N, C-alpha and C positions, 0 to 999 in steps of 0.2 A: 451589604456594605463593602466597599472596596478596601482592600488591604494592600500591603506591600508584597504579599505572596504572589508567586508567579505560576502560570501554567506553562510548562516546558514541553513542547511537542518535538519528538525526535524520530526521524526516519531510521530504518535499520540498514538495509543494504547500501554500501558505499558511504554510509554516514557513521552510525554507531558501531556497525560490524566492520571488521577488517576484511582484507581480500580473501581470507579463508572462511568467511562467514562466521567468524567467532567474535565473542566479546572478550576484550582484554580485562585483566584483573583491575587495571587502573580505571577503566570505564565502569566496571561493576561497582567498585568502591566509591567512585566519585558520584555516581547517580544515587547510591544509597545515602551518602552524606548530605547531598542536596535535598533529597526527599525528607531526611530526618529534620531539616530546618523548617519544614512545613510547606515547602513548594510541591506542587503536583507535577510529577514527571510522567509523561504518557508516550507510549510507542504509537507512532502514526505510520503505518506501513501498507504497502500494496500486497504483502503476503496474506494468505488465508490464515485463519486462527490456528489451524493445526501445525502450520509452519512457523509460527511466532511464539507459541505458548512457552516453549522451553527457555527462550530469551527473557520473557516476562518473569518466569520463575527465577532464573539466574540473577536477575536484577532485584529480586525481592519485592516485586510490585504487588499491590493488592487492590489498586484502583482501576479506572477504566483503561481500555485499549481500543485503538482504531485499526481495523483490518480492511482489506480489499479496497485500499485507497479511499476510504470513507463510506463504503457501503454498509459497514457494521461497526457500531460503537457499543461496547458492552463491558461488563466486569466479568471476567472468566470465572465460571463455576458458581456464579451467584445470580439470584433474581435481583434485578435493579429496575426501579421505576422509570429511569430515564434511558433505558436501553433503546437504541434506534437502529433500524435495519431497512435497507432498500434492496429490492430484488429486481432483476430484469424480467420483463414479461415472458412467460413460458412460450407464447406464440412467436416472439422474436427469436428466442433461443432456438426453437425448432426450425424456424425459417433460415437462420444462419447455418445450421447443420445441413439443411437441404441444399444449400448453395456451395457446399464444400468444394466441389470440382470447379465451379464457376470462379471462385475466389482463389484457386490454386493453393488450397490449404494442405499443409502437411498433416495438421490435426486441428480439431476444434474440441475444446474442453469446457465443461460446465463445472464451476467451482462452488462448492457449498461450504458451510461452516466447518464441517468435520469430514468431508469426503469430496471426491471428484469423479467425473466420468469423462472419457476422452475417446474420440473416434479412432478406430484402428486401421483405417484405410491405408495409411502409410506408417504402420506401427514402428518400423525401423528408424523413422525420422524423429521419433519422440524421445527426448532426453528424460530419463526417469528422475533426474535430480530436480527438474522443474516442478515435480510434484512430491518431492521429498520421499521418494520410494527407491528401493534398490532395482526393481524391474517393473515393467508395465504388465500387470497380471491380466488374464483373460476376463476376470470379473469386472475390470474397470472399463470395459468397452461401452461406449455411449450408444444406446439404442433408444429410439423414440418411446418405446413402451416402458423404459426405466425412468423416464422423466415424469415423476409424479408431482414435483413442485418446481418452482422457478429458482434459478441459481442467483447467487450474489453477483458473480461476474462470469463472463465468457472469454476464454483465451483462444486466439487463433494464430498459429504459426503459418506464414504464407510464403509462397515463392513468387508473389507478385513483385515486379521490378521496382515499385515505389509504394512502400507501405503507407505513407502519408496520403497519397492520392487515393488509395483504397479506403483509408479511414474516412475521408471526406465523402466518398461514394456511398459508403455504408450509412453514414449519418444522413445523407440525402434520402436514402431508402426508408430509414426508420425515424423520420422527422418527429421531433419533440418527444421521442420515447427512449432514446439511447444516446449515450456519449461514448465515442470511440477514441481511445488514446493509444499512443505507441510506446513500447518499452524503449528505454535508452540502450545504447550499445549496438553491437552488430546483429543481434537476433531480430529477425523479421516477425515480431510478435505484436499483435493488436489485442487490446483489452476493451471489452464492451461492458458498460455498466448502465444502470438506469440514468435517465437524463438528469444532468445537473449535479451528479455525484462527484466529489473530489475531497481531498483531505480538509480543505477549509470548510466545506459543507458540514462535515462531521464536527469540526472544532467549534463551529458556531453553536451547534446543539450542546456540545460539552461545556462551553463557557456558560451557557444558560443554566444547565444542570448544576454547575458548581457555584452559581451566583457570582460569576466573575465577568469581566469585560475584556475586549480585545487589547486594551492598553496593558493588560497583565500577561499577554501571550508572547512567548519567545519560541522561535522555531528553527530547526536545523534540517538541511536537506542537501541532496547532491544531484538529483535528476529532474527531468522535465515534469514528472508527475508530482513534484513538490512545488511547482510554481504558484498555484493558487494559495497554498499554505504560507509560503514566504511572503506573498503579496499581502495576505490578510493579517499576519502577525505584526504586533507593534515593533518588534525587533527581530530581524531574521538573519540567519547566517548560512552561506553556501560553503561547502567544504573546499579545501584547496584543490581537491580532485574532482570538483563539480563539473558537470556538463556545461560548456560555455554558454549554451542557450538559457541556462538557469540564472546566470549572473545578473541580468537586468532586474530580476525579481527579488534579489537579496539586498538587504541594507549593507551587509559586510561579507567579505570572503575571508575565511579563516586562513591562518598562516600554515596550518598543518592538515595533512590528509587523514583519511580514516585509518590508515596503517600507522599513523603517528599520534593516535588518540586525540584527534583534533577537537572533538566534542568535549571530552573530559577536560582537556586543557582550558577550553573557554569557560566551561562551567566552574572550574576551580577558580579561574580569574574573576568571574562575576560574583561568586557566592561564598567561596571558602577562604 
């Protein structure tokens, strides 16, 4: 039965997090107050679980979380009947790795729920911060014999002159089996997931699990990987600092950036 309770989906980087990848005390306090009113607040991020769990804990969350841009919907540390996970076929992963030179890749990485493997062909070009580590260890090297299961996502940093062109080329090769998206900003990084996976895909499953409908969904984002989520939500907000390409997908643009606690200010206005 529908109630006036809301499902509030919030992206992390560039949205709830400030430019130092931190949660402000105002954001933490506001999210906790809104959740205490009975609304379900959920992180919906492209980050893997291991790089998002500490924010989940800081926010005092106990419910579901969405990682890998929709490839994983789960309740951290708990068995949950509605857990939903999509993985990229292992054969596609290995084929992408095989084409590393062809696609002018600095690195190719397979991201799993709690670990990652990355090619070391151009090890000096890998930024450890991308994987939330201080340095790239020898043991992280991606070798075919280490691939015993399929990854949630594959990341590729490329020197290709046009990452969008390369993304379309890859989708043509892996027809109906993979979705290739680009990261925002200056980094030439492509992300490969199972076909049809995005944040709205996971939110559809989450609404069903919570016995809610999309009329109860509010979403906040800042980058192009949030476009399906903002399109899908009943009410959606793009940050003041949002990528201009995202704005047509949002119902509203906030007056404040992620460094000005834009999400917290809007949540307080709506609910507190």
